[in-house]
C-alpha positions as CSV (number, residue, x, y, z in Angstrom):
1,M,78.9,60.2,32.5
2,T,79.4,62.0,35.8
3,V,81.6,61.1,38.7
4,K,78.5,60.4,40.8
5,E,77.2,57.9,38.2
6,I,80.5,56.2,38.2
7,Q,80.5,56.0,42.0
8,Q,76.9,54.5,41.9
9,V,77.8,51.8,39.4
10,L,81.0,50.9,41.4
11,Q,78.9,50.6,44.5
12,A,76.4,48.4,42.8
13,A,79.2,46.2,41.4
14,G,80.6,45.6,44.9
15,F,83.4,48.2,44.9
16,D,83.6,50.9,47.5
17,P,84.2,54.4,46.2
18,G,83.0,56.1,49.4
19,P,79.8,58.2,49.3
20,A,78.3,58.9,45.9
21,D,79.0,62.6,46.2
22,G,80.3,63.4,42.8
23,I,83.8,64.1,44.2
24,R,86.7,62.1,42.6
25,G,88.7,61.6,45.7
26,R,91.3,59.0,46.6
27,K,88.8,56.3,47.6
28,T,86.9,56.6,44.3
29,I,90.2,56.4,42.4
30,M,91.2,53.2,44.3
31,A,87.7,51.7,43.6
32,I,88.1,52.4,39.9
33,K,91.5,50.7,40.0
34,E,90.1,47.7,41.7
35,F,87.3,47.5,39.1
36,Q,89.9,47.7,36.3
37,K,92.0,45.0,37.9
38,A,89.0,42.7,38.2
39,H,88.1,43.2,34.6
40,G,91.6,42.8,33.1
41,L,91.9,46.5,32.2
42,A,94.9,48.9,32.5
43,V,95.0,49.8,36.2
44,D,95.4,53.6,36.1
45,G,92.3,54.9,37.9
46,V,91.2,56.8,34.7
47,V,87.8,56.0,33.2
48,D,88.8,55.8,29.6
49,V,86.7,54.4,26.8
50,K,87.4,50.7,27.7
51,T,86.7,51.2,31.4
52,A,83.5,53.1,30.6
53,E,82.3,50.3,28.3
54,K,82.8,47.8,31.2
55,L,81.1,50.1,33.7
56,F,78.2,51.0,31.5
57,P,77.8,48.1,29.0
58,S,74.3,48.9,28.0
59,R,74.9,52.6,27.5
60,P,75.7,53.9,24.0
61,A,78.9,55.8,23.6
62,E,78.6,59.4,24.8
63,N,78.8,62.3,22.4
64,E,81.5,64.3,24.2
65,H,81.5,67.1,21.7
66,F,82.8,70.2,23.5
67,S,82.7,68.3,26.8
68,I,85.6,67.1,28.9
69,P,86.3,63.4,28.4
70,S,86.1,61.2,31.5
71,A,89.7,60.1,30.7
72,M,90.9,63.6,31.6
73,P,89.9,63.9,35.3
74,W,92.6,66.6,35.9
75,L,90.9,68.8,33.4
76,Q,87.5,68.1,35.0
77,E,88.9,69.2,38.4
78,A,90.4,72.4,36.8
79,F,87.0,73.2,35.2
80,Q,85.2,72.8,38.5
81,L,87.5,75.3,40.2
82,I,86.8,78.1,37.7
83,G,86.0,81.2,39.8
84,T,88.4,80.4,42.7
85,R,90.3,83.5,43.4
86,E,92.8,85.1,45.8
87,K,91.4,86.8,48.9
88,R,91.5,90.5,48.4
89,G,93.4,92.5,51.1
90,A,94.9,90.8,54.1
91,G,94.8,87.0,54.4
92,S,94.7,84.2,51.8
93,N,92.1,81.9,50.3
94,E,92.3,78.8,52.4
95,A,91.4,76.6,49.5
96,I,94.5,77.7,47.6
97,L,96.7,77.2,50.7
98,G,95.0,73.7,51.1
99,W,96.3,72.7,47.7
100,A,99.9,73.3,48.9
101,H,99.2,71.6,52.1
102,D,97.9,68.4,50.4
103,L,101.0,68.4,48.2
104,E,103.3,68.9,51.2
105,I,104.6,72.2,49.8
106,T,105.5,73.8,53.1
107,S,107.0,77.0,51.5
108,Y,103.7,78.2,50.2
109,D,101.9,80.2,52.9
110,E,100.1,83.1,51.1
111,D,98.2,83.5,47.9
112,D,100.2,86.5,46.9
113,I,102.9,84.1,45.8
114,P,102.2,83.2,42.1
115,W,100.1,80.0,42.1
116,C,99.6,79.0,38.5
117,G,102.0,76.1,39.0
118,L,100.4,75.2,42.2
119,F,97.0,75.0,40.5
120,V,98.3,72.6,37.8
121,A,100.0,70.5,40.5
122,H,96.8,70.3,42.5
123,C,94.7,69.3,39.5
124,I,97.1,66.6,38.4
125,G,98.3,65.5,41.8
126,S,94.8,65.0,43.3
127,Q,93.5,63.0,40.3
128,L,96.5,61.1,39.0
129,L,97.9,59.6,42.2
130,E,100.9,57.9,40.6
131,E,102.0,60.8,38.4
132,T,105.4,62.3,39.1
133,L,105.2,66.1,39.5
134,P,108.1,68.5,38.8
135,G,110.6,68.9,41.7
136,N,109.4,72.4,42.3
137,P,105.9,72.6,40.8
138,L,105.5,76.3,41.9
139,G,108.0,77.3,39.1
140,A,105.9,77.5,36.0
141,R,108.8,76.8,33.6
142,N,109.6,73.6,35.6
143,W,106.5,72.1,34.0
144,A,108.4,72.0,30.6
145,T,110.0,68.7,31.7
146,F,106.8,67.2,33.2
147,G,105.5,63.9,31.7
148,T,106.1,63.4,28.0
149,E,106.2,65.8,25.0
150,A,102.9,66.5,23.4
151,T,101.2,68.7,20.8
152,P,98.9,71.4,22.0
153,Q,95.6,69.6,22.6
154,L,92.7,69.4,25.1
155,G,94.1,68.7,28.6
156,A,97.7,69.2,27.8
157,V,99.9,71.2,30.1
158,L,101.1,74.3,28.2
159,V,104.1,76.3,29.4
160,F,104.7,79.9,28.3
161,W,107.4,82.5,28.8
162,R,106.5,85.8,30.6
163,K,108.0,89.3,30.0
164,S,110.7,87.8,27.7
165,K,111.8,84.4,26.6
166,D,115.1,84.8,28.5
167,S,113.6,86.2,31.7
168,G,113.2,82.8,33.5
169,L,109.6,83.8,34.3
170,G,106.7,81.8,33.0
171,H,103.1,80.8,33.2
172,V,101.5,77.3,33.0
173,G,97.9,76.0,32.5
174,F,95.8,73.6,30.6
175,Y,94.9,73.8,26.9
176,W,91.2,74.5,26.5
177,A,90.9,75.7,22.9
178,E,92.6,78.0,20.3
179,D,92.1,80.5,17.5
180,D,94.6,81.5,14.8
181,D,96.8,83.5,17.2
182,T,96.1,82.4,20.7
183,Y,95.6,79.5,23.0
184,Y,92.7,79.5,25.5
185,I,94.2,78.4,28.8
186,L,92.3,77.1,31.8
187,G,94.7,78.1,34.5
188,G,95.2,79.6,37.9
189,N,96.4,83.0,38.9
190,Q,94.9,84.5,35.7
191,S,93.6,87.9,36.9
192,D,94.1,86.5,40.4
193,S,91.6,83.7,39.8
194,V,91.0,80.3,38.1
195,S,89.7,81.3,34.6
196,I,90.1,80.8,30.9
197,A,92.5,83.3,29.4
198,R,94.0,83.9,25.9
199,L,97.8,83.7,25.5
200,Q,99.7,84.4,22.3
201,K,100.9,81.2,20.5
202,D,104.3,82.6,20.0
203,R,104.9,82.6,23.7
204,L,104.6,78.8,24.0
205,L,107.6,77.0,25.3
206,A,106.3,73.4,25.8
207,A,103.3,71.2,25.6
208,R,103.4,68.2,28.0
209,W,101.1,65.2,28.8
210,P,100.9,63.0,31.9
211,D,103.1,59.8,31.8
212,T,100.4,57.7,33.4
213,V,97.6,58.5,30.9
214,P,97.8,57.1,27.3
215,N,97.8,60.0,24.8
216,D,95.8,58.2,22.2
217,V,93.1,60.8,21.4
218,H,94.3,64.2,20.3
219,I,91.5,66.8,20.6
220,T,91.9,70.4,19.4
221,R,89.1,72.9,19.7
222,R,88.5,76.2,17.8
223,A,87.1,79.2,19.6
224,E,85.8,82.6,18.6
225,A,87.3,85.7,20.1
226,N,84.6,85.7,22.8
227,G,85.6,82.2,23.9
228,Q,82.7,80.4,22.4
229,L,83.7,77.0,21.1
230,I,82.9,76.6,17.4
231,S,84.5,73.4,16.3
232,Q,86.4,70.3,17.5
233,N,88.9,68.1,15.6
234,E,90.3,64.8,16.7
235,A,93.4,63.3,15.2
């Protein structure tokens, strides 16, 4: 199901998600919550399996093999932003600065400042309105205390050390897939853009999951060296 389809069904059911534009904004999230409350569901604004069954009662369960489950809107937002990059030369990408503005991070005023943590904060903060972010989300290693501990799995926040384990420097992004030696990370500030990059598994410091989203489906995905997904396992 798409965000636009969800918006259309909410409108038809008497809930107001705003325009059916395919953008999961605050109004759409509030409409989902109102729908969930009216149907005795967990009120979290996330279209999980139970909410989807109520929204689309006549639709068979979707085959989400290799897709992003609707219960992971932060990962959907991250995927949609692939290709966003810093502005070369003078000036900054206004979209990246806008993420900081929306999060009220006044200290971020140019995209030359590392923004992997900002990217993760934007994806989670814009989609999970009640989720508590780290005190300083710009610091990649600060995400090691975010949410709850998890195993590396689709949508999880993975934190890595950079240069050395004791350097205090780090990188943060979202699990996308893995091979024997590396994790494929959907993250920001990877070659100055939002992209999927491979990071060595032995650099991993922490895997975390949002507090406000049940972690009841554990999806891991295998990939070839060229990034092509070749299998998916759920546990």
